[in-house]
C-alpha angles and dihedrals in degrees: 000000000000090000090053091051090050091051091051090048092051091049091050090046090051092049090049091050092049091048090049091050092050090048091051092048092053096040106120103178144031119207114232094194116127137053119004128180113244147191134174115232101199093157093046093235101127099095092051089046092049093234088171086072093052133072107254111232105219133054138223137176118248137231086053145087128260090249091054088053090047091244122142138043130329116250112262137157087266096055107133101228125196103235144063122273116201097174114054095170089111090069096048114022113106090218090065097043094108090061090056096058120107109263092026103057107153118170123197099202101078143330117309119238123214090243135003129209135166119186140044128336132176128227125186138183137171116230137186119226109209116236091232090063090075110129093016126123106251122208130181105212120195118180116210106351111175107254137306114020130193118189133204128183105202103315096334118101109222101188149280130266131184121189140131097197114053143025116283111236120193120193110221124217114284091224094056106138125227118258135054122353136162123233115201125188126196108196123189121189097177124114109251134156093330103063114181091177130280093248095050109125089229090076115357125124087226090079129001093005131238095273132170123224143055118286107173136059115325114197145157105219129197119199146154117299086227107057152150108271094182141352122192122184120207112193118217108193095178093059095031092236143105125228108218116202114197133191117195131196137191125195120250090017091285125167122237141173132193143104137303121204123198122199129169138187137171111251107182100053131094092239112031120225114222120209116212108250120249125206127199136173120248135197129199119195123187091350099308135091136169131189141156124217125192110220114198106214096204132248093291110058124172116216129212126234141128093285100042109021096186113176134196127208114215115204113199116192124191120197117178124205090248093055103262114143136195132174131193129183121208128189117213143152131223100240142128118208108189145160111237107186107306094341135087115226130194111198090340096310124109115253131194115206112228100184149163131207116244107211096184096260108169103153099182097054108013091231133075121278112264097199128085095227093062092051092045087057092052094049093044090053090048091050090048086060090053098258127139103176142058132190119200108217110227094329141079117227122230122268092266090069093056092047091051094045090051091054095046098039104246128156112229134201107191116181139207110270096260145107092175098193116082107066095346144050142193130243093029098103096262122143089257090071093070093033091063090056091046093049096046089048089053089049095052093043093052102033104019095105094058109107091217092062093093105144140026140189134182088244139271135334104323134189130211129060087339102154093056094041097045094044089058090044091055093046091050094053098040088056094044106044126015096182095096142024124257135214122177096231143340104249149171122252097268096057117104118263115251101223099213098048111137088213135004125241104182144123124243095088098066140075134066123274094219093148078090128049111293116256137157103226105080122092139190092246096117093050093055101036091101093063124087095186131064115293125216121185112243116228097341120196114010090177111158133224126195117270118276103228092188085070092069092082091058092070097093097138134068094310133066125202094233087153090061091045089053093049091047093051091046090052088053090049087056091053097251102103092127094054102061096100093043090051090051094051096044095045089044092056090053091046091053091048090053093049091048094053096043093048091047090051089054092048093053095048115103114238092010108136109186152321136236111209117215081237157334089201131040123276108221096197139066090059093322110298108204096189099133131098081213126054124243089275092058090249124137117257096211105254100087130019128216089249092054093046092049092060090075099027107051142109087266123030130174109222133199126212110203132154096224144352100224120071141170121229094251090066137079122239104228120182135165118217122219135170131217106203122183099154133137093278140349115292106236118222094348114196117213126191136178138206132193115205137176125228092275089059093250116147112248094176141342142183147156140226134234112272114269135182110240111217120205098271141074135256091056105165113220107170146279135285120210124181128172110225099199092103090067109087104173136042105290140176116217133190121210115198126189118196135186097220120240092014136088090246117113138131136187142199134196125230134185125215122193132183110267089217121039121200116263108241124192105232134198090201116113108229116204142158096216137027092260127169091271092054090051091048094048090051092046089053093050098260132139123256131191112198117198097198097172110151093006101088118120102162098065097018089123091062110092114204126190129163089258118079129237113305114231090321138312095239097057091045095046094249095308107174145289096067101179137075102216127277138298123211140155109248089199092061110115089234087075098048089113097031113066110213144149121231092269144050117291134163095283089061094059097091090044100046108029112105092346119143120249130211124233108221095191093138098043122114121282113274094019113156126190127220092238113023123188111215111235128217107278091236091070106019095198115181101243137185137194094177125008138168129212145163107250117184106318093329139073126244138195117192125192125187090189117077107268117159144138090257102058117143130189090006106097095167093050090045091051092048091051090050091049092050091049091051089049094050090052093049131088088246091071100104113130114214098216133061117216128183116248092236091052090057092043091052089067086072097042113037130052123235115283094228116056124183122247122170093203085209128110100195122080136204116264094258091062096047128092106247117236117228113263132198 
């Protein structure tokens, strides 16, 4: 029995040995992830000292950055950051001195990494080359090193590569023997001769950080010495075929002949479509071979788009006559993304790009995610908000992003890794001129087959001889690769127009004209009438919300939100620590209102073809730009959900054209209904209905429209709504909702209706426009005073308030107005008993808030809260008031810095607010909580604020500079 067991054991052992041998024979790669030896080379002396021949003394884990491995320099005031700073007040202002002390360094410009290092660093690892790799082509593949990499194997230098956009692949010597070897990497993340611009998102500390290391896959790959160098697939929908362009290589400039077989199948459909294989002969001479093969896709082809992202996997097999074999798999989609006149088309159907800018914000690591799952999450969240497009600002994402976008159905605009403006330029004969061509060629070679790669630009807002350079750039790419559309650069409105752009990404046709009364009739048609190609709004939005201090705890990776910590502490120093969350929610509601109205304006503009928000999520750099309805982690902040956002940013959106949002009850609410429809197909006999409800949810009116087929376009007129408002007798908020029945598509708008005539009430309140002797006497005698201080404010005069919130942020733009983020109030306060309101700005507040002065209550008692409180920029956190109440002497006082008076005309909301305040002041509920000295109130109109803003910086961001004329 024992003998039999031994025999079985020996047989099993033999099988295991054979299996192990087969596994080893077919092993094609060795992962290099794990521990690497390490040494910083701050003095750049390692090459001269032949460090590649030594054993480096420290260790790090790769993939990873130096900062993740806690290697580099501590953060100090002398840290040499990669990025522009246009507000240096942090370094000089006495108020911020405590944040400049060692042990409490807190910078406001961007997130703070654990360590920072710019320069050269060495990485080293011992490897074992298997004996059965003899005769193979050996490649060291490093995904996403940052940025220039030199490689040694033992004492032999292999080469140098410098790229921000693709993996760096180093071909190892063909005669490399099996056994132990040492790989040494020298990585340099400093800006040298090739300067893409210190604010480029490919390397700036404003976003991903200028890190040093390797963060993607690290492999030693063994392959056939005769191999596919490149395969590019060009779909041809008209002929139901794909043109496959192949480049072949052979080691040592050998010659080779044989056959190539192409086969393709869909892999993400319920029923896969098989493409009949095609075989063709190839020939390689002196190491190089080129051929094109036409691949008929069959009668039934499946196309790729945002609605049905069907993908094919092409398998190319090479078999040489002497038995060498190589195989390469390529993912592609059958799609055509074109510009037809002023319209984008996907597979012959109009498409409207609803996009966001990705600025490379990855707050846990400081570098972009290298795995598909992380990018799937980003695109799924974007789609949940109704978007179908993403631009990558001056950087190209890793391959994982293209794979994920293909799967989800998302149109991408990656860019060359350059914002050639700050410290560099294009078209002036600098090394960057050729580097842009090199990088974009690397992008299209590595990612060009991905269906999602629909658009490309050199990068962002350049300077230099840009018209000449970018015109040639466009011509080069239009002639070379027709699979996508090209625009020279993504630019602001003052940049010169590149005449041969296939589409425009520029500002100028964006923003809200809320210096005038808000409406929903105007369009951007006049701003884009000069263009004959599709127009996409550049960096739309940029409306700020207050920082979310609950976000601080999310920074568990290599970065800390020291900027948020600083803003939170400063808010506490200004006696408003308990208001941070309220400020976030109130400012967020205004931000969402702005995005809704700007997106709707774009959707109702004829020949408008898309927008790129800057951005759906927050941008933690450039002074901290909190422009997202999502935080930097792509999480909701709590004031608008994806479902709510999608109502006005979707493939199909009902729109309302109305001249105003505030009415009196002697008027008629008249509104025209339109639809922007960019869905998968026309909606046949669409039925639209509408309801008008009050705040209790009670129907005030309703109706429907005749059925209409909705073509794939915008500006589809549906009909008109008319409703007489004379049945409404008191101040009322209404909601009008328009729905496309039996679909998910609906949208809504709020309106306010006020009595045209308010009752005349005899008041015992003394109304005045200055704190005159009578006002002082009335207060001293226990009376009530209403002070209309509009235009009289001195303490707070420097704070510019409009209805719109802060744009991008006040630090980056050197305190360009507006300086506030909307208002905060308590709707349950008795002062609003006759003025229906939420806790935040909404359309009825426009005539009250816009361009009104605010008061700086810096000397008021601790804990003092105003009735209507403007929210200040988080860089200054001044305690502001628009309307406040206080006990003064024996009397009671209400002060307003917005114009509220008995004689208001053509301002029904302001008139109603004044009436509500008067009713409140005559009621028993008028009992201010806080006592304030008369002279403290009076000082608001006599003395300037104690803290005044100074940037301490001479240079300005591009948008504030006068543009020189260019060729």
